[in-house]
N, C-alpha and C positions, 0 to 999 in steps of 0.2 A: 347198385343198391342206393336208394335215396339217402342223402345225408341227414342225420338227426342232430339237433342241437345238444342233446345230452343222452348219455346211455340210460338214464333213468326213464326216458320216454319209451324204452323198449319193454314190452311185457311179454314174457314167454307164453305161448299158447300152442299146445300139442306140438312142441318142438319148433314152432315157427315164430319168427319175430314179427310183431304187428305194432302199428302206431297206437299208443295208449289214448284213451278218452280223457278229457280234462275233468278233474274232480274238484268240486267246490269245498273248501275247508269249513266244516260245520261250526267251528268256533268263531268264525268271522261274521259279525252281524251284517256286513255289507252284502252277503250272499243269501240272507234269510228271505224266505218267501213271506207273503202277507199273513198267511195263516199261522206261520211260526211266531211272527210278531204278536199276533193276537193271543196265542197260547201263553207266551212269555208274560204279556201284560196281565193276563188273568192270574197267573201264578204269583206275580209281584203283589197284586191287589190282595190276594188271599193271605200272603205272608204279612203284609202291613196290617190287615184286619186282625189276624191272630195275635201279632205282637201288641197291637193296641188293646185288644181285649185282655191279654195277659197283664199288661201294665196297669190297665184300669182296675182289674181285680186285685192286683197287689196293692195299688194305692188305696183302693176302697177298703181293703182288709186292714192296711196300716192305719187308716184314718177312721176306723169303725169305733163306735161308742164303746167304752170299756165295759167289761162284764161286772165290775165291782163285786166279785165273788166274796161272799161273807167271810169275815175273818173272826177268829176268837181272840179277845183282848184280855190282858192281865194288867192289873194296876202296877205301875212302876214307881211313880212319884206323886206326892200330894203336898200341897201347901195349905196348912190350917185344917184341922181335923174335925172338930166338934160342931156339926150343924145338924138340924133335924132332917135335912134332905140327904145328907151324906154320912153314913155310919160304916166305916171300914177301917182296916188296920193299915198303917203306913207300910209301904213296900220298899223302904230305903234302908233296911237293916238298923233301924232305930226304934225305940219304944214309941208307941202312939202318944200323941200329945192331946191335951184336953182343951187347949185354948189357941187363939190366933197368934200367940207370942212368937211362934217359930216362923210365921209367914215371911216377915221381912228379912229373916236370917238367910233366906234362900235367894235374895236379890242383891244386886249392886245398884247403887244410886248414880245415875248419869248427871254430872254437874259441870258440863262444859258448853260451848257454843251450840245453839240449837240449829241443826242442819236444815230445818224446815223454815228458818228465818222468822221465828215467832218473837213476840215482844214479851219475853219471859226469861227468868233466871231460874234454871233448874238447880236445886240446892243439894248439898251433900246430906248424907245420913244424919250427921250431927245437927246440922241446921234444920233439917226437916223435923227432927224430934224437938229441938228447941222451940220452933215456931208452931209445933203441933200440927204439922202438915201430913204426917203419917203416924198412925197409931193402930193398935190392935186391941180388940176385946175378946171375950171368950168365943164369940161366934163370927166375928167380922174383922176385916182389915180395911182401913180407910186411907185414901190418898186424896188430898185436897189442894185447892188454890188458896193463897193468902187472902184474907178478907180484913186485915187490920191496918195495913199501910195506906194512908190517904194522902191528899195533897199537902197537908200540914205536917206530915211525919218527917222525921230526919233520921236516916235517909228516906226519901220518898220513892215512888215507883216510876219516876220519869224515864228510866232506862229499861223498864220491864218489871213485871210482878213475879214474886216468888211462886214457884210451882214445883212439881215432882215428876220425875221419870225414873222408873225402876226397870231393870233388866235381869232376868233369871241367870244365876251363875251356871246352871246346867243348860246344855244345849241339846237339840234334838234334830234328827234327820227324817223322821216320820213319826206317826203315832195318832192316837185318838185323844184329843184334849177336851176336857169338860170344865167349863167355867161357870161358877155360881155367881151371878151378878145381882146384888140386892138394890143397888142404886147407881144409875148412870149420870155422869155430869151433864149439866146443861146451863145455858146462859149466854147472852150476847158476847161475842168475841172468843168464846171457848171452842177449843178444838180437841176433844178427848179421843183417845183411841186405845184399844186393846189389840195387840198384834204380835206377829212373830217375824223375826228377821235375824240376820247376822250383821250387826252394825258395822263391823270392820270390813266386810266384803259385800257391801251393798252397791249396786243391785245384782252383782254376779251370783250371789246365793239366794236372791229372791226376797220377797216380802209378802206376808199373808195378813191382810187387815180383817180382823174378825168382827170388831165393833168399832164403828167410827161415825161421827157426825160433827156438824158445826153449829155454832150459835145455840138456838133453843132446842135443836135436835128434833123439831116437829116434823121433819121430812122423813124420819125413820132412819134405821140403820143402813149403812152401806158396807158391803163386803167386797174386797178388791185384792187383786194380785198385781204386783209390780216386779218386773224382771229386766234382765239384759235382753239384747236383741234375739229374736227367734222364738217368741212365745206369743200365741194369739188364741183367742176364743172365738174369733170371727168365723162364721160359717159352721161352727161346731154344733152338733146335736147336743142338747142339754136338757136335763130333767130337773126342774126347780120351780118353786113358786115365786121367786123374785124376778125382777125385770132387768134384763141385760142392758148395760150401758155401752161404753166403748169396747171395741173388740180387741184392740192391741194392748198387750200387757207391757210392752217395751216402754221404759221410762222416758225415752226421748220422743215418743209419739204423743200428740194431744196434750202437751204440757204436763206430762207425767200423771195423766188421769188414771192410768192403769186400766185393766179390764174389770170394771166394777159391776156389781149387782145391787140394785136397790131393793131393800126389804119390802115384802108384799104388804106389810101393815105399818101404819104410822106409829103404832104403840110398841115398835121394836126398839125405841130409844127415847131418852128424855123423860119429861114429866109424865107422859102417858104410860111409859114402861114402869116408872117408879110408883105410880098410883096402884099398880098391881103387884107391888113388892118385888119387882124385877122378875128374874127367871134364870134359865140355864141356856148357855150357848155351847154347842158341841162342834168340834172340827175334826173331821177324819182326813188325814193327810197320808196318801199312799201313792205308789207309782201310777196307779190307774187314774188318779185325779185327786182333787181336794173338794170336799163337800162340807157344808155348814148347815146346822139346824138351830133353830131358836124356839125354846119352849117357855110358855108362861108358867108362873109359879104354881098354878093349880093344874097344870097339864104336863108335869115332868114325868116321862115314862118310868114305869116301875123298875125296869131293868137298870136305869141310871141310879135311881134311889137305892137299889139293891146291890150296887157295885158290880153288875155284870152287863155292861152296856152292849147292845147289839144293834148297830146302825141300820142293818137291813130291815129291822122291824119298825123304824121310825117314820116311814112314809117318805113323801117327796121332800127333798132338801130345800132349804131357803135359797141356797146358792150352790151351783154345780160348776166346777172347773175341770172338765175331763182332759185327758192327755191327747185328745184327738189331733190338735195342732200345736202341742206344747209338751216337751219331754219333762214331765213333772219331776221324775227321779233325778234328772241332770240339772234342772233349773233351781231347785230348792234344797238347801242343806244347812246344817250347823246353826239352827235357829234358837235364839233365846226368846222367852216370853217377855213381852214389853207392855207396860201400862204407863200412860202419861196423860197430862192435860196441858196442851199447848194453848197459847193465847195469840190471837191474830195469826200471823204466819201465812204461808202461801195459799192454803185452801180457804181460810176465812177471808183474806183480802180479795180473793177472786169473786166473792159473792157479797161482800160487805154492803155495797151501795144498794142492793136489792133485798137486803135482809130485814129491813124495818128496824134495825138496831142503830143505836148511837145518836139518833136525832140530828143527823148531819155532822156529828163529830167524827174525826178520824178514829179508826179502830184503836190505834196506840193511845190517843188521848182518853178514850173511853176506859181503857184498861188502867191507865195511870191514875185516873181521878175518881173512879167509882168502885171502891172495894166492896161495897155491900151488894153489888150486882153479881158477885161470885159466890153467894151463900149456898147455891145449889150446885156449884161446880166441884163435885167430889165423886170419886168412885167408892163404893162399898162392896167388898167382895166377901163371899163365903169361901168355899173350897176351890182350889185349882187342882185338877187331877189329870195325870198323864198316863195313858195305857199304851202298851205295846202289843203287837200281834204275837201270839204264842203258838 
């Protein structure tokens, strides 16, 4: 009997031992035929395509434009009650007031170093009242820049001019905010803003600029978000009448320009807005996104005047910041309502040479020596109202 290298080479067949045929292990690619390789390649391509489509669908779904499903809003807070445009009852468990005297009771006065590097001294509540920089009437609340201190005054304004910045005592995480603006500040070197932020956790808790302009304000309103890293409007589908500016909202990109939107009309700020007796600005802040509308005094929607605001009926927003590439719910929280009038500062200085202001003088010199130039640098507000989804 021939010798075999191994007993496993013997295969029983009808009781007889025969030499086994050599079998190729299917799992070893070295022994695959060409047609097997082709079949495997086809399967791999199909798997890659399927995975790619699935990932694409998931990404597309995650980055889809939000639905902005209509919400029902109920009044939560109001600052200052009695105006012709706003007739509703306070929703803060207090009796309704008939004047603006309670407006400033709901705000703290910021009176420390200006983080925006302005040539300004923000004053305390006592100093603001002493210098008549904040006061309330039956229908309005006024915030203004000092116009009395000149070059011959003692003390003078050589280190900055008196102005005001107020921050609401109450903070918010979402809501529908309605601001009645009767007069917006304007004038060379002025940098006024109405905005929302958490000053103690900036930029981690975000910033929402509602009304903002520099100098004469004749370029119109700019609406902007500023955030920590990871929030962008670039490449997002947006439904708005305003013009998109920078895409990144991250404060360390583009010199902290933020992801701004320029108002569609020049009469959205400054003298042009004031000639029309101002108007109403509304901000809807929700997880889906942040949208802003601006209405002229003679075009305020009836649902706002009637205390039952319905944003889905207001048409195209002036600015739209969807959650497409920005987690709005995570990036914005604990915001106070802030109103201020800065002077010079980062934003003004960046455009001062091309502004036509100053006649060649530095911004700081202009502020220090020309008090009369700030006669129109004041805010006049009617009601501030905050609604929450119910």
